C-alpha positions in Angstrom: 0.1 0.0 -0.1 1.5 3.4 -1.2 0.2 6.9 -0.9 0.2 10.0 -3.0 0.1 13.9 -2.9 -3.5 15.3 -3.7 -3.9 15.5 -7.2 -6.9 15.8 -9.9 -6.9 12.5 -10.8 -5.4 8.6 -9.6 -4.8 5.3 -10.7 -4.3 2.4 -8.2 -4.2 -1.1 -8.7 -4.7 -3.7 -6.6 -4.2 -8.1 -7.1 -6.7 -10.5 -7.0 -5.3 -13.2 -4.3 -5.6 -17.2 -3.6 -6.4 -19.1 -0.4 -4.1 -21.5 -0.4 -5.1 -22.7 2.8 -8.8 -22.1 4.1 -10.3 -23.1 7.4 -13.9 -21.9 8.4 -14.9 -22.7 11.5 -18.9 -22.4 13.2 -21.2 -19.5 11.8 -21.9 -16.8 14.3 -25.1 -15.1 15.3 -24.1 -12.1 12.5 -23.5 -14.2 10.1 -20.1 -14.8 9.3 -17.9 -17.4 10.4 -14.6 -17.5 12.1 -11.5 -18.6 9.7 -8.0 -19.5 9.9 -6.7 -19.0 6.0 -3.2 -18.0 4.4 -4.1 -15.3 1.6 -1.4 -14.9 -1.6 -1.6 -11.6 -3.6 -1.2 -12.9 -7.1 -1.0 -11.1 -10.2 -3.8 -10.9 -11.9 -5.3 -7.1 -11.1 -8.2 -4.8 -10.8 -7.4 -0.8 -12.2 -9.4 1.8 -10.2 -8.8 6.0 -11.7 -10.0 8.2 -9.2 -11.0 11.4 -11.1 -13.0 14.6 -8.9 -16.5 14.8 -9.6 -19.4 16.9 -7.6 -21.4 13.1 -6.8 -20.2 9.7 -6.0 -20.4 7.7 -9.6 -19.1 4.9 -11.4 -18.1 2.7 -14.1 -16.9 -0.6 -15.0 -15.0 -2.3 -17.7 -12.8 -5.3 -18.3 -11.1 -8.6 -19.5 -13.3 -10.4 -17.8 -17.7 -10.3 -17.8 -18.5 -7.3 -16.0 -22.2 -7.7 -16.9 -23.2 -8.6 -13.2 -21.0 -6.1 -11.4 -23.5 -3.3 -9.6 -23.0 0.3 -10.6 -25.0 1.5 -7.3 -24.1 1.5 -3.5 -24.4 -2.0 -3.9 -21.2 -1.7 -5.6 -18.1 -1.8 -3.1 -15.8 0.5 -4.5 -18.1 3.3 -4.1 -19.3 2.4 -0.8 -15.2 2.5 0.1 -15.6 6.2 -1.5 -18.5 7.1 0.6 -16.9 5.6 3.9 -14.1 7.4 3.5 -15.5 10.6 2.6 -17.7 10.8 5.8 -14.8 9.7 8.3 -12.6 12.6 6.6 -15.4 15.3 6.2 -14.8 15.5 2.8 -17.4 17.3 1.0 -16.2 16.4 -2.8 -17.0 13.7 -4.7 -15.8 10.9 -7.1 -15.8 9.0 -10.1 -14.2 5.9 -9.9 -13.3 4.2 -13.7 -12.9 0.6 -13.1 -11.0 -1.6 -14.7 -11.1 -5.8 -14.1 -8.9 -8.3 -14.9 -10.2 -10.3 -11.6 -12.9 -13.0 -12.4 -16.2 -11.6 -11.0 -17.8 -14.0 -8.5 -14.6 -15.9 -8.9 -13.6 -16.6 -5.1 -10.6 -14.4 -5.9 -11.9 -11.3 -3.9 -11.9 -8.9 -7.2 -14.5 -7.0 -5.4 -12.0 -6.4 -2.2 -9.5 -5.5 -4.8 -11.5 -2.8 -6.3 -13.0 -1.7 -2.3 -9.2 -1.5 -1.6 -8.2 0.6 -4.2 -11.1 2.8 -3.9 -9.5 3.5 -0.3 -6.4 4.5 -2.0 -7.3 5.9 -4.5 -9.5 8.8 -2.8 -7.2 9.3 0.2 -4.9 10.4 -2.6 -6.8 12.2 -4.6 -8.7 14.2 -1.5 -5.0 14.5 0.3 -6.8 13.2 3.7 -3.6 11.3 4.4 -5.3 8.5 6.9 -2.3 6.5 7.4 -2.1 2.8 6.6 -3.9 1.5 10.1 -7.1 3.8 9.9 -7.7 2.9 6.2 -6.9 -0.8 7.4 -10.0 -0.3 10.2 -12.2 1.3 7.0 -11.1 -1.6 4.8 -12.4 -4.2 7.6 -15.6 -1.9 7.9 -16.2 -3.2 4.3 -15.5 -6.6 4.2 -13.5 -9.5 5.2 -11.1 -9.5 2.5 -10.5 -6.1 1.8 -7.7 -5.0 4.4 -5.3 -8.1 2.6 -6.3 -6.6 -0.5 -4.6 -3.2 0.9 -1.5 -5.3 2.5 -0.9 -7.7 -0.4 2.1 -10.5 -0.2 1.2 -13.5 2.1 -0.6 -13.5 5.4 -2.5 -15.3 7.9 -5.8 -14.0 8.3 -7.9 -14.6 11.3 -11.5 -13.4 12.7 -13.8 -13.3 9.9 -10.2 -13.1 7.6 -9.5 -9.5 8.6 -7.4 -10.1 10.7 -4.0 -10.1 9.4 -0.7 -11.1 10.4 1.8 -11.3 7.8 3.5 -14.8 6.3 7.1 -15.1 5.7 7.0 -16.6 2.3 10.3 -17.0 0.3 10.3 -17.1 -3.7 8.2 -17.2 -6.3 5.0 -19.7 -6.5 3.5 -20.2 -9.9 -0.5 -20.5 -10.2 -2.5 -21.5 -13.5 -5.8 -20.1 -12.8 -8.9 -21.9 -14.6 -12.1 -19.5 -14.7 -15.3 -20.5 -15.2 -18.2 -18.5 -17.4 -20.4 -19.0 -14.5 -19.9 -17.4 -10.7 -20.5 -18.7 -7.1 -22.2 -16.6 -4.6 -20.0 -16.1 -1.6 -23.3 -16.4 0.9 -24.9 -19.5 -1.0 -21.5 -21.4 -0.8 -21.2 -20.8 2.8 -24.7 -21.4 3.6 -24.3 -25.2 1.6 -21.7 -25.7 3.8 -23.0 -25.2 6.9 -25.8 -27.7 5.5 -23.3 -30.4 4.5 -22.1 -30.1 8.0 -25.3 -30.2 9.8 -25.7 -33.7 7.7 -22.4 -35.0 9.1 -21.1 -34.9 5.0 -18.5 -32.1 6.5 -16.3 -31.6 9.2 -16.8 -28.6 11.6 -14.9 -26.8 13.7 -16.6 -26.2 16.6 -14.2 -24.2 18.8 -13.4 -21.5 17.1 -9.7 -21.6 19.5 -9.0 -25.1 17.7 -9.0 -23.1 14.2 -5.4 -22.6 13.2 -3.8 -22.5 10.1 -1.1 -25.9 10.3 2.3 -25.4 10.6 3.4 -27.4 7.9 1.7 -24.6 5.6 3.2 -22.1 7.1 6.9 -24.0 6.6 6.2 -24.8 3.1 5.8 -21.1 2.2 8.6 -20.4 4.1 10.7 -22.4 2.4 9.8 -21.2 -0.6 9.0 -24.6 -1.9 5.8 -25.6 -4.1 6.5 -29.0 -3.9 6.6 -28.9 -0.4 3.3 -26.6 0.1 1.2 -28.7 -2.4 0.2 -31.7 0.0 -1.2 -29.8 2.5 -3.1 -26.9 0.6 -6.8 -27.6 1.6 -10.1 -25.2 1.2 -12.9 -26.4 3.3 -15.4 -24.7 1.0 -14.3 -26.9 -1.6 -16.9 -29.9 -1.1 -19.7 -27.1 -0.9 -18.1 -25.4 -4.3 -18.4 -28.5 -6.2 -21.2 -30.2 -5.3 -23.3 -28.7 -8.2 -20.3 -28.2 -10.6 -18.6 -31.5 -11.7 -16.8 -29.2 -14.4 -14.9 -28.1 -11.3 -13.8 -31.6 -10.6 -13.5 -32.7 -14.1 -11.1 -29.5 -13.7 -9.3 -30.4 -10.5 -8.7 -33.9 -12.3 -6.9 -32.3 -15.6 -4.9 -30.3 -13.9 -2.6 -32.6 -12.2 -3.3 -35.0 -14.8 -1.7 -32.2 -17.0 1.8 -31.8 -14.8 0.3 -29.2 -12.1 1.3 -30.2 -8.7 -2.4 -29.4 -6.7 -5.1 -27.7 -7.7 -7.7 -25.9 -5.2 -10.7 -24.1 -5.5 -10.0 -20.6 -4.7 -11.8 -19.4 -2.0 -15.5 -19.8 -2.7 -15.3 -20.6 -6.4 -15.7 -21.4 -8.8 -12.0 -20.0 -10.1 -9.4 -23.3 -9.5 -5.9 -22.5 -8.7 -3.1 -25.2 -9.9 -0.2 -25.2 -8.1 2.8 -25.3 -10.8 7.0 -26.4 -9.7 8.2 -23.3 -12.1 7.1 -21.0 -14.4 8.0 -23.4 -17.2 6.0 -26.1 -15.9 3.1 -23.7 -15.6 3.1 -22.3 -19.0 2.8 -26.2 -19.9 0.0 -26.8 -18.0 -1.4 -23.6 -19.2 -1.1 -24.7 -22.8 -2.5 -28.2 -21.9 -5.7 -26.9 -20.4 -6.2 -24.2 -23.0 -6.5 -27.1 -25.3 -9.1 -28.5 -23.8 -11.1 -25.2 -24.0 -10.7 -23.6 -20.8 -9.7 -20.0 -20.0 -6.5 -20.5 -18.0 -4.0 -17.8 -16.7 -0.4 -18.2 -15.9 -0.2 -16.0 -12.4 2.7 -15.6 -9.8 2.6 -14.3 -6.3 3.2 -13.2 -4.1 3.2 -9.4 -4.9 2.2 -6.1 -3.3 -1.0 -5.0 -2.3 -3.3 -1.8 -3.5 -0.5 0.6 -5.1 -0.4 3.9 -6.5 0.3 3.6 -10.0 2.2 6.7 -12.0 
């Protein structure tokens, strides 16, 4: 996360994320679940351009399908701009032009990246200079994944996922993402997991204090060894995501058969992330997946969070 002086126009880029590990605990009364997760920011980006305006407005284009992205106050980036203006007592408006590269409803936190980028962009545009700690607080009010999109890198997320602890991750991790034309609703996937657990088809962590990231995951990240990380990756939401999507199960099997070390549904899905041994292996897996007609992208991590661009 970086800042700039007051300007008439600001460009901020924020990354999508992969959940290398996602443990989901019990559902709380507020509807959220306890989480123990490891985020990694990857080189697939959202670009937000903020320009001074009398009111608050937004436009969205992208390399992905943006037809389902709301252009009113349901949009997280627009809510972020309004929240910052209210918090800092700013009487100006902003127009946000969003150019999306992260799949919509794909489990990679694209909307959260937009919100993080909007916070940084408006802070710079209006010269409010709230600082990283205050922006983090605002980000947590907007959504559980927004604080990580601010900071990027690799981090452990606890609570709702918004309590972050940086995780040491050496070297570079190469991923091949398989995108899906049909998105999934995060609340619906969490609800399905709850129902599956009630029927005994998935295990629940009843005691929040027992929900933690396995040491083997953190050790593999510290070692910078994808072969060590692959067998310990896990996502509690994956059974719920693939329950009615046999195409996801088929893609997971195909990617490994084609040379990936392992595959995992990213967050609530439906994007699938295949961990590969290195750049050359990832390019080979990408080519084979594309040959089957799938949309496959080669990305790497970890990358920084929301950044002002020149």
